[in-house]
Every structure is written in C-alpha cells, then in structure tokens.
Phi, psi and omega in degrees: 000325180287343183287321186234066187296318184297322177300315179297316177301318179299309189296326181290329180290342176283352174286334183275142177289135180288151180266100187294322178297321179293321183295316186288318184298320178296316180297320178292316177302316178295319177295314177301313178300323180289317175300315179300315182295319175295317181295325181292334183280344182278000000 
C-alpha cells in the first residue's frame, strides 16, 4: 500500500457514485475553452 498511494486513492474514489451533471459540465467547459482558444489564435 505504501508503494502506490495514488493508486489507492484512485481506487477509493470508485466507491462513490459519479456526479454525472458535474462530469458533463466539466467536459462542456473544456470543449468551449478549447474552441475559444483556437478561435483566439486565428
């Protein structure tokens, strides 16, 4: 366990039910940010 502490943290997070709304909002924000960044370079 001491060898891979981050892996243990990750595994523990799988016990919780994901917040789907937060997940999709995060993805939408990332997509919009990428499009805005690309548009700013033009």
